[in-house]
LUMKEFI-246635 format. One record per residue (C-alpha): residue number from 1; residue in one letter; chain; y, x, z. Coordinates in pm, whole numbers. Example, Ala and Ser with C-alpha at 12.3 -4.5 7.8 and 13.67 -1.06 7.14 Angstrom:
(1; "A"; "A"; (-450; 1230; 780));
(2; "S"; "A"; (-106; 1367; 714));
This chain:
(1; "M"; "A"; (20670; 3411; 8668));
(2; "S"; "A"; (20898; 3318; 8958));
(3; "K"; "A"; (21200; 3329; 8723));
(4; "Y"; "A"; (21028; 3111; 8463));
(5; "F"; "A"; (20953; 2843; 8721));
(6; "K"; "A"; (21284; 2897; 8907));
(7; "F"; "A"; (21133; 2952; 9251));
(8; "K"; "A"; (21470; 3045; 9404));
(9; "E"; "A"; (21642; 2736; 9269));
(10; "F"; "A"; (21377; 2510; 9423));
(11; "G"; "A"; (21342; 2715; 9741));
(12; "T"; "A"; (20969; 2767; 9702));
(13; "T"; "A"; (20716; 3052; 9708));
(14; "Y"; "A"; (20390; 3152; 9541));
(15; "R"; "A"; (20194; 3062; 9854));
(16; "R"; "A"; (20355; 2719; 9886));
(17; "E"; "A"; (20297; 2640; 9518));
(18; "F"; "A"; (19936; 2761; 9539));
(19; "M"; "A"; (19863; 2540; 9840));
(20; "A"; "A"; (20031; 2247; 9665));
(21; "G"; "A"; (19816; 2298; 9356));
(22; "L"; "A"; (19500; 2317; 9566));
(23; "T"; "A"; (19599; 2005; 9761));
(24; "T"; "A"; (19651; 1807; 9442));
(25; "F"; "A"; (19315; 1922; 9307));
(26; "L"; "A"; (19129; 1816; 9622));
(27; "A"; "A"; (19306; 1480; 9616));
(28; "M"; "A"; (19187; 1404; 9262));
(29; "A"; "A"; (18863; 1606; 9235));
(30; "Y"; "A"; (18667; 1283; 9270));
(31; "I"; "A"; (18743; 1206; 8902));
(32; "L"; "A"; (18508; 1488; 8794));
(33; "F"; "A"; (18214; 1282; 8921));
(34; "V"; "A"; (18345; 927; 8902));
(35; "N"; "A"; (18446; 952; 8536));
(36; "P"; "A"; (18103; 1057; 8401));
(37; "S"; "A"; (17939; 791; 8617));
(38; "T"; "A"; (18179; 524; 8489));
(39; "L"; "A"; (18165; 614; 8119));
(40; "A"; "A"; (17784; 643; 8129));
(41; "L"; "A"; (17771; 293; 8286));
(42; "D"; "A"; (17566; 402; 8585));
(43; "G"; "A"; (17408; 101; 8752));
(44; "I"; "A"; (17397; -98; 8426));
(45; "E"; "A"; (17041; -119; 8299));
(46; "Q"; "A"; (17087; -329; 7985));
(47; "L"; "A"; (17328; -210; 7716));
(48; "P"; "A"; (17438; -414; 7413));
(49; "E"; "A"; (17211; -388; 7111));
(50; "G"; "A"; (17288; -82; 6898));
(51; "V"; "A"; (17490; 87; 7174));
(52; "T"; "A"; (17370; 412; 7328));
(53; "R"; "A"; (17465; 568; 7662));
(54; "I"; "A"; (17714; 857; 7653));
(55; "D"; "A"; (17592; 1193; 7787));
(56; "K"; "A"; (17708; 1240; 8151));
(57; "G"; "A"; (17701; 1619; 8138));
(58; "A"; "A"; (17920; 1626; 7829));
(59; "V"; "A"; (18165; 1381; 7988));
(60; "F"; "A"; (18181; 1601; 8300));
(61; "T"; "A"; (18282; 1898; 8088));
(62; "A"; "A"; (18521; 1689; 7878));
(63; "T"; "A"; (18681; 1554; 8196));
(64; "A"; "A"; (18740; 1905; 8333));
(65; "I"; "A"; (18873; 2027; 7996));
(66; "A"; "A"; (19111; 1732; 7954));
(67; "A"; "A"; (19238; 1770; 8312));
(68; "A"; "A"; (19281; 2147; 8284));
(69; "V"; "A"; (19455; 2142; 7945));
(70; "G"; "A"; (19678; 1845; 8024));
(71; "T"; "A"; (19780; 1980; 8364));
(72; "L"; "A"; (19845; 2323; 8217));
(73; "I"; "A"; (20073; 2179; 7948));
(74; "M"; "A"; (20255; 1977; 8212));
(75; "G"; "A"; (20303; 2290; 8424));
(76; "L"; "A"; (20404; 2535; 8154));
(77; "Y"; "A"; (20597; 2305; 7918));
(78; "A"; "A"; (20741; 2027; 8135));
(79; "K"; "A"; (20742; 2250; 8448));
(80; "Y"; "A"; (20652; 1967; 8684));
(81; "P"; "A"; (20399; 1975; 8972));
(82; "I"; "A"; (20214; 1682; 8818));
(83; "A"; "A"; (19843; 1689; 8739));
(84; "L"; "A"; (19661; 1492; 8471));
(85; "A"; "A"; (19303; 1369; 8424));
(86; "P"; "A"; (19116; 1078; 8264));
(87; "G"; "A"; (19269; 771; 8424));
(88; "M"; "A"; (19097; 525; 8655));
(89; "G"; "A"; (19122; 180; 8503));
(90; "L"; "A"; (19140; 325; 8156));
(91; "N"; "A"; (18787; 462; 8197));
(92; "A"; "A"; (18672; 125; 8334));
(93; "F"; "A"; (18824; -50; 8032));
(94; "F"; "A"; (18655; 202; 7802));
(95; "A"; "A"; (18313; 151; 7960));
(96; "Y"; "A"; (18296; -208; 8081));
(97; "T"; "A"; (18516; -390; 7830));
(98; "V"; "A"; (18493; -188; 7508));
(99; "I"; "A"; (18132; -67; 7528));
(100; "L"; "A"; (17961; -322; 7754));
(101; "G"; "A"; (18173; -626; 7671));
(102; "Y"; "A"; (18247; -579; 7301));
(103; "G"; "A"; (17934; -380; 7220));
(104; "I"; "A"; (18143; -110; 7051));
(105; "P"; "A"; (17968; 232; 7032));
(106; "W"; "A"; (18120; 497; 7255));
(107; "E"; "A"; (18189; 712; 6950));
(108; "T"; "A"; (18418; 444; 6806));
(109; "A"; "A"; (18577; 392; 7148));
(110; "L"; "A"; (18663; 763; 7160));
(111; "A"; "A"; (18819; 729; 6814));
(112; "G"; "A"; (19035; 451; 6959));
(113; "V"; "A"; (19145; 682; 7242));
(114; "L"; "A"; (19231; 950; 6986));
(115; "A"; "A"; (19434; 701; 6782));
(116; "S"; "A"; (19627; 592; 7092));
(117; "G"; "A"; (19698; 957; 7177));
(118; "L"; "A"; (19832; 1027; 6829));
(119; "I"; "A"; (20048; 714; 6843));
(120; "F"; "A"; (20173; 830; 7184));
(121; "I"; "A"; (20284; 1161; 7036));
(122; "V"; "A"; (20476; 987; 6754));
(123; "L"; "A"; (20635; 738; 6993));
(124; "T"; "A"; (20732; 1018; 7232));
(125; "L"; "A"; (20885; 1242; 6967));
(126; "T"; "A"; (21086; 952; 6820));
(127; "G"; "A"; (21196; 814; 7157));
(128; "L"; "A"; (21028; 478; 7089));
(129; "R"; "A"; (20790; 520; 7382));
(130; "Q"; "A"; (21067; 473; 7633));
(131; "L"; "A"; (21199; 176; 7434));
(132; "I"; "A"; (20862; -2; 7447));
(133; "I"; "A"; (20821; 72; 7818));
(134; "D"; "A"; (21162; -85; 7880));
(135; "A"; "A"; (21076; -392; 7668));
(136; "I"; "A"; (20785; -500; 7887));
(137; "P"; "A"; (20909; -681; 8200));
(138; "G"; "A"; (20858; -503; 8530));
(139; "N"; "A"; (20666; -793; 8684));
(140; "L"; "A"; (20402; -779; 8411));
(141; "K"; "A"; (20372; -402; 8455));
(142; "L"; "A"; (20306; -458; 8825));
(143; "A"; "A"; (20056; -733; 8747));
(144; "V"; "A"; (19864; -513; 8504));
(145; "G"; "A"; (19832; -237; 8764));
(146; "A"; "A"; (19720; -477; 9036));
(147; "G"; "A"; (19474; -654; 8805));
(148; "I"; "A"; (19314; -325; 8707));
(149; "G"; "A"; (19285; -243; 9076));
(150; "L"; "A"; (19093; -566; 9144));
(151; "F"; "A"; (18873; -503; 8840));
(152; "I"; "A"; (18788; -149; 8951));
(153; "A"; "A"; (18713; -268; 9304));
(154; "F"; "A"; (18487; -543; 9168));
(155; "I"; "A"; (18292; -283; 8971));
(156; "G"; "A"; (18265; -75; 9287));
(157; "F"; "A"; (18126; -369; 9485));
(158; "Q"; "A"; (17873; -429; 9207));
(159; "N"; "A"; (17761; -67; 9193));
(160; "A"; "A"; (17727; -68; 9570));
(161; "G"; "A"; (17501; -373; 9559));
(162; "I"; "A"; (17739; -563; 9788));
(163; "V"; "A"; (17803; -816; 9512));
(164; "Q"; "A"; (17529; -927; 9277));
(165; "N"; "A"; (17456; -1184; 9006));
(166; "S"; "A"; (17386; -1548; 9088));
(167; "D"; "A"; (17274; -1810; 8838));
(168; "A"; "A"; (17423; -2083; 9055));
(169; "T"; "A"; (17762; -1934; 9151));
(170; "L"; "A"; (17793; -1640; 8908));
(171; "V"; "A"; (17825; -1391; 9197));
(172; "Q"; "A"; (17696; -1376; 9553));
(173; "L"; "A"; (17657; -1138; 9846));
(174; "G"; "A"; (17392; -874; 9782));
(175; "D"; "A"; (17113; -751; 10007));
(176; "L"; "A"; (17301; -568; 10282));
(177; "T"; "A"; (16977; -432; 10428));
(178; "A"; "A"; (16888; -232; 10115));
(179; "G"; "A"; (16909; 144; 10163));
(180; "P"; "A"; (17142; 220; 9867));
(181; "T"; "A"; (17375; -65; 9968));
(182; "L"; "A"; (17389; 58; 10328));
(183; "L"; "A"; (17472; 406; 10197));
(184; "A"; "A"; (17760; 265; 9992));
(185; "I"; "A"; (17888; 67; 10292));
(186; "F"; "A"; (17877; 388; 10496));
(187; "G"; "A"; (18081; 558; 10224));
(188; "I"; "A"; (18338; 277; 10219));
(189; "I"; "A"; (18384; 295; 10597));
(190; "V"; "A"; (18409; 675; 10599));
(191; "S"; "A"; (18658; 676; 10311));
(192; "I"; "A"; (18873; 410; 10476));
(193; "V"; "A"; (18877; 608; 10802));
(194; "L"; "A"; (18977; 929; 10623));
(195; "M"; "A"; (19247; 756; 10418));
(196; "A"; "A"; (19381; 569; 10722));
(197; "L"; "A"; (19410; 902; 10906));
(198; "G"; "A"; (19621; 1031; 10617));
(199; "L"; "A"; (19378; 1304; 10513));
(200; "R"; "A"; (19474; 1442; 10172));
(201; "G"; "A"; (19170; 1427; 9947));
(202; "G"; "A"; (19019; 1152; 10162));
(203; "I"; "A"; (18847; 989; 9862));
(204; "F"; "A"; (18686; 1318; 9759));
(205; "Y"; "A"; (18574; 1403; 10113));
(206; "G"; "A"; (18439; 1050; 10151));
(207; "M"; "A"; (18218; 1106; 9847));
(208; "V"; "A"; (18099; 1438; 9988));
(209; "L"; "A"; (18005; 1284; 10324));
(210; "T"; "A"; (17835; 989; 10153));
(211; "A"; "A"; (17628; 1222; 9935));
(212; "I"; "A"; (17529; 1425; 10243));
(213; "A"; "A"; (17429; 1106; 10427));
(214; "G"; "A"; (17221; 1003; 10125));
(215; "M"; "A"; (17038; 1334; 10127));
(216; "V"; "A"; (16978; 1323; 10504));
(217; "T"; "A"; (16832; 972; 10481));
(218; "G"; "A"; (16620; 1055; 10177));
(219; "L"; "A"; (16804; 815; 9946));
(220; "I"; "A"; (16930; 1105; 9734));
(221; "A"; "A"; (16724; 1407; 9632));
(222; "P"; "A"; (16894; 1715; 9784));
(223; "P"; "A"; (16966; 2036; 9589));
(224; "M"; "A"; (16671; 2273; 9626));
(225; "G"; "A"; (16862; 2595; 9565));
(226; "L"; "A"; (17176; 2763; 9440));
(227; "N"; "A"; (17095; 2659; 9083));
(228; "D"; "A"; (17121; 2295; 9190));
(229; "V"; "A"; (17478; 2355; 9306));
(230; "V"; "A"; (17629; 2613; 9071));
(231; "G"; "A"; (17539; 2656; 8705));
(232; "S"; "A"; (17677; 2693; 8357));
(233; "A"; "A"; (17904; 2419; 8228));
(234; "P"; "A"; (17714; 2140; 8048));
(235; "S"; "A"; (17743; 2146; 7672));
(236; "V"; "A"; (18018; 1926; 7536));
(237; "A"; "A"; (17839; 1912; 7199));
(238; "P"; "A"; (17700; 1556; 7244));
(239; "T"; "A"; (18055; 1414; 7253));
(240; "F"; "A"; (18277; 1680; 7097));
(241; "G"; "A"; (18437; 1567; 6771));
(242; "A"; "A"; (18278; 1219; 6775));
(243; "A"; "A"; (18628; 1069; 6781));
(244; "L"; "A"; (18709; 1251; 6457));
(245; "T"; "A"; (18391; 1162; 6270));
(246; "H"; "A"; (18419; 793; 6366));
(247; "F"; "A"; (18793; 760; 6314));
(248; "G"; "A"; (18734; 540; 6010));
(249; "D"; "A"; (18565; 277; 6231));
(250; "I"; "A"; (18881; 179; 6419));
(251; "F"; "A"; (19044; -30; 6147));
(252; "T"; "A"; (18945; -374; 6279));
(253; "I"; "A"; (19139; -638; 6475));
(254; "E"; "A"; (18910; -584; 6772));
(255; "M"; "A"; (18983; -211; 6779));
(256; "L"; "A"; (19354; -282; 6728));
(257; "V"; "A"; (19353; -472; 7057));
(258; "V"; "A"; (19154; -192; 7221));
(259; "I"; "A"; (19407; 69; 7106));
(260; "L"; "A"; (19700; -148; 7216));
(261; "T"; "A"; (19540; -183; 7560));
(262; "F"; "A"; (19496; 193; 7587));
(263; "L"; "A"; (19864; 224; 7498));
(264; "F"; "A"; (19988; -38; 7743));
(265; "V"; "A"; (19791; 78; 8044));
(266; "D"; "A"; (19879; 445; 7991));
(267; "F"; "A"; (20243; 345; 7941));
(268; "F"; "A"; (20251; 193; 8288));
(269; "D"; "A"; (20037; 459; 8457));
(270; "T"; "A"; (20240; 751; 8328));
(271; "A"; "A"; (20585; 598; 8372));
(272; "G"; "A"; (20508; 483; 8725));
(273; "T"; "A"; (20353; 813; 8828));
(274; "L"; "A"; (20634; 1025; 8685));
(275; "V"; "A"; (20900; 820; 8864));
(276; "A"; "A"; (20706; 819; 9194));
(277; "V"; "A"; (20639; 1194; 9196));
(278; "A"; "A"; (20988; 1283; 9072));
(279; "T"; "A"; (21152; 1063; 9336));
(280; "Q"; "A"; (20947; 1216; 9616));
(281; "A"; "A"; (21026; 1569; 9497));
(282; "G"; "A"; (21395; 1493; 9445));
(283; "F"; "A"; (21392; 1556; 9069));
(284; "M"; "A"; (21567; 1232; 8967));
(285; "K"; "A"; (21928; 1273; 8853));
(286; "D"; "A"; (22143; 963; 8795));
(287; "N"; "A"; (21821; 758; 8808));
(288; "K"; "A"; (21681; 957; 8515));
(289; "L"; "A"; (21405; 1216; 8497));
(290; "P"; "A"; (21508; 1550; 8342));
(291; "R"; "A"; (21270; 1672; 8069));
(292; "A"; "A"; (21110; 1325; 8059));
(293; "N"; "A"; (21008; 1364; 7694));
(294; "R"; "A"; (20830; 1691; 7777));
(295; "A"; "A"; (20635; 1521; 8053));
(296; "L"; "A"; (20544; 1230; 7824));
(297; "F"; "A"; (20440; 1472; 7549));
(298; "S"; "A"; (20212; 1655; 7795));
(299; "D"; "A"; (20042; 1325; 7871));
(300; "S"; "A"; (20004; 1240; 7501));
(301; "A"; "A"; (19865; 1582; 7406));
(302; "A"; "A"; (19614; 1566; 7693));
(303; "T"; "A"; (19487; 1231; 7566));
(304; "V"; "A"; (19426; 1378; 7219));
(305; "V"; "A"; (19244; 1682; 7362));
(306; "G"; "A"; (19037; 1464; 7594));
(307; "A"; "A"; (18938; 1222; 7317));
(308; "I"; "A"; (18820; 1504; 7091));
(309; "A"; "A"; (18627; 1661; 7379));
(310; "G"; "A"; (18470; 1329; 7474));
(311; "T"; "A"; (18648; 1131; 7746));
(312; "S"; "A"; (18872; 829; 7790));
(313; "T"; "A"; (19253; 834; 7806));
(314; "T"; "A"; (19407; 1115; 8012));
(315; "T"; "A"; (19710; 1027; 8221));
(316; "S"; "A"; (19934; 1154; 8500));
(317; "Y"; "A"; (19788; 1117; 8850));
(318; "I"; "A"; (19966; 963; 9147));
(319; "E"; "A"; (19759; 1201; 9364));
(320; "S"; "A"; (20013; 1464; 9256));
(321; "T"; "A"; (20229; 1330; 9538));
(322; "A"; "A"; (19986; 1499; 9778));
(323; "G"; "A"; (20077; 1837; 9628));
(324; "V"; "A"; (20447; 1755; 9635));
(325; "G"; "A"; (20406; 1658; 9999));
(326; "A"; "A"; (20254; 2002; 10059));
(327; "G"; "A"; (20568; 2165; 9918));
(328; "G"; "A"; (20503; 2184; 9542));
(329; "R"; "A"; (20823; 2181; 9342));
(330; "T"; "A"; (20749; 2366; 9016));
(331; "G"; "A"; (20504; 2373; 8729));
(332; "F"; "A"; (20325; 2669; 8890));
(333; "A"; "A"; (20151; 2420; 9122));
(334; "S"; "A"; (20013; 2247; 8812));
(335; "V"; "A"; (19893; 2580; 8672));
(336; "V"; "A"; (19699; 2631; 8996));
(337; "T"; "A"; (19549; 2281; 8978));
(338; "A"; "A"; (19443; 2345; 8618));
(339; "G"; "A"; (19272; 2665; 8729));
(340; "F"; "A"; (19064; 2479; 8986));
(341; "F"; "A"; (18953; 2227; 8722));
(342; "I"; "A"; (18828; 2518; 8511));
(343; "L"; "A"; (18637; 2660; 8811));
(344; "A"; "A"; (18490; 2314; 8872));
(345; "L"; "A"; (18308; 2334; 8539));
(346; "F"; "A"; (18046; 2551; 8707));
(347; "F"; "A"; (17955; 2289; 8970));
(348; "S"; "A"; (17810; 2033; 8729));
(349; "P"; "A"; (17460; 2040; 8887));
(350; "L"; "A"; (17609; 1837; 9172));
(351; "L"; "A"; (17622; 1540; 8932));
(352; "S"; "A"; (17262; 1469; 9030));
(353; "V"; "A"; (17361; 1389; 9390));
(354; "V"; "A"; (17666; 1181; 9297));
(355; "T"; "A"; (17495; 846; 9242));
(356; "A"; "A"; (17647; 503; 9178));
(357; "E"; "A"; (17640; 438; 9554));
(358; "V"; "A"; (17839; 756; 9614));
(359; "T"; "A"; (18109; 674; 9358));
(360; "A"; "A"; (18134; 305; 9451));
(361; "P"; "A"; (18353; 368; 9760));
(362; "A"; "A"; (18594; 572; 9545));
(363; "L"; "A"; (18628; 283; 9299));
(364; "I"; "A"; (18695; 37; 9579));
(365; "I"; "A"; (18954; 255; 9755));
(366; "V"; "A"; (19137; 327; 9427));
(367; "G"; "A"; (19131; -49; 9364));
(368; "V"; "A"; (19296; -110; 9700));
(369; "L"; "A"; (19570; 142; 9623));
(370; "M"; "A"; (19638; -7; 9280));
(371; "A"; "A"; (19643; -367; 9409));
(372; "S"; "A"; (19926; -278; 9647));
(373; "T"; "A"; (20176; -349; 9368));
(374; "L"; "A"; (20112; -722; 9415));
(375; "K"; "A"; (20374; -724; 9690));
(376; "N"; "A"; (20652; -638; 9444));
(377; "I"; "A"; (20594; -927; 9202));
(378; "D"; "A"; (20849; -1212; 9214));
(379; "W"; "A"; (20598; -1483; 9307));
(380; "D"; "A"; (20874; -1726; 9409));
(381; "Q"; "A"; (20974; -1759; 9042));
(382; "F"; "A"; (20718; -1989; 8878));
(383; "E"; "A"; (20788; -1858; 8528));
(384; "I"; "A"; (20704; -1509; 8652));
(385; "G"; "A"; (20421; -1605; 8886));
(386; "V"; "A"; (20214; -1783; 8619));
(387; "P"; "A"; (20177; -1496; 8369));
(388; "A"; "A"; (20147; -1245; 8652));
(389; "F"; "A"; (19870; -1443; 8822));
(390; "F"; "A"; (19679; -1497; 8499));
(391; "T"; "A"; (19702; -1125; 8424));
(392; "V"; "A"; (19571; -1027; 8767));
(393; "A"; "A"; (19301; -1294; 8799));
(394; "A"; "A"; (19167; -1280; 8444));
(395; "M"; "A"; (19077; -910; 8453));
(396; "P"; "A"; (18797; -929; 8712));
(397; "L"; "A"; (18700; -1289; 8626));
(398; "T"; "A"; (18656; -1219; 8253));
(399; "Y"; "A"; (18538; -861; 8314));
(400; "S"; "A"; (18802; -743; 8071));
(401; "I"; "A"; (19134; -564; 8121));
(402; "A"; "A"; (19234; -648; 7764));
(403; "T"; "A"; (19180; -1020; 7818));
(404; "G"; "A"; (19391; -1015; 8133));
(405; "I"; "A"; (19677; -843; 7954));
(406; "A"; "A"; (19646; -1078; 7657));
(407; "I"; "A"; (19661; -1397; 7866));
(408; "G"; "A"; (19955; -1275; 8070));
(409; "F"; "A"; (20151; -1159; 7767));
(410; "I"; "A"; (20093; -1494; 7593));
(411; "F"; "A"; (20214; -1707; 7885));
(412; "Y"; "A"; (20518; -1493; 7966));
(413; "P"; "A"; (20739; -1594; 7669));
(414; "I"; "A"; (20619; -1956; 7701));
(415; "T"; "A"; (20717; -1997; 8067));
(416; "M"; "A"; (21039; -1800; 8024));
(417; "L"; "A"; (21148; -2015; 7727));
(418; "L"; "A"; (21071; -2337; 7915));
(419; "K"; "A"; (21285; -2213; 8204));
(420; "G"; "A"; (21576; -2141; 7970));
(421; "R"; "A"; (21556; -1762; 8009));
(422; "K"; "A"; (21533; -1685; 7638));
(423; "A"; "A"; (21795; -1409; 7659));
(424; "E"; "A"; (21571; -1209; 7893));
(425; "I"; "A"; (21278; -1192; 7651));
(426; "H"; "A"; (21273; -872; 7445));
(427; "P"; "A"; (21184; -921; 7074));
(428; "I"; "A"; (20886; -688; 7120));
(429; "M"; "A"; (20734; -945; 7358));
(430; "Y"; "A"; (20725; -1200; 7074));
(431; "V"; "A"; (20541; -950; 6855));
(432; "L"; "A"; (20286; -896; 7132));
(433; "F"; "A"; (20257; -1273; 7176));
(434; "I"; "A"; (20151; -1311; 6812));
(435; "I"; "A"; (19911; -1014; 6827));
(436; "F"; "A"; (19731; -1154; 7131));
(437; "I"; "A"; (19712; -1504; 6983));
(438; "L"; "A"; (19540; -1347; 6681));
(439; "Y"; "A"; (19316; -1156; 6924));
(440; "F"; "A"; (19181; -1479; 7075));
(441; "I"; "A"; (19142; -1637; 6731));
(442; "F"; "A"; (18937; -1334; 6631));
(443; "L"; "A"; (18720; -1362; 6944));
(444; "A"; "A"; (18657; -1730; 6870));
């Protein structure tokens, strides 16, 4: 095993890799509870007509399976200490834009995720994936990430009850004296303190402390015994294979935009995460990542597995930097992380204590982290600032990641052409311009 992962070459040991794998798991374990809550639209009482709510237990199992399989492939095939799981932002788009906004059944949405995963595999094997990533300007990539961060945070504030509906002003400050809202505020404060102190896994520990506070105050029903903590993994039957049986439903313009959005967001997530983790670990050579196609294939395969099991797009996690910081340098750390995700399958009863108020702080903190990319956008260039701003602002204001991307990608070639920067516009951006114009015509 040590020879396969080249422990001597990287100057590492079994113990160091094990601790790195555990550290990464703790840093991203929150997704096991946040993802089911997000996809099941916890906190949303009224669903679109004809749309049913996805089974939380099945999503929990699908989340663990997708994370375990994807991380294992990354460890054994790409040999990188990078973990994968259903992505934040992508799950919000799946739930709040596709299901809640468009009224598309979750089964069809899963089929869209499957289609994007299959396209990813083709693009990766042919080398086109890297070409498309390079075609999209860096400023728009940054804007997409920041916009998703604001959108996720907005959802978190809603679920916490801090922000609520207003007929006069659309939104307003919620009732800060309500018990559930106070619990969420407590969770936000605790999570911020833990993150500010640099505690690895601060988001996860914040959720744990918030759940405990909820049980102490009587806002959350506490587990009454061992069976309420540890149990058999929930059946994945309610979601398993739905993507396959509903694959024929994706051939519409609306679903085309959905699939393109899955593609775009995962493009940026994965590319950014791979570069960040590889740079921290010292893997980059001549500004290139060795075995990049293997890492991208691991991401693509995990998305296909996750879609068939019953969850939104699976992607590489920036929390992997926590494991690298703990000394992880080989794929063995990822194998360890995958093992912990498998063990986590038997703690599904804890889903009952992870309420919307408990997950809201995690959404807000992740939103803060994602919005940090705003500082790298060239705001002093008007032709860049306009499409970037529209991308960022439109996501939370229209409650749609796809709409934000569409508006930004439409204005980019317009402002660049007017500024005489035609040579800097990749032909692919013109194709996307036309697609998104047709998208708005379809919506009208």
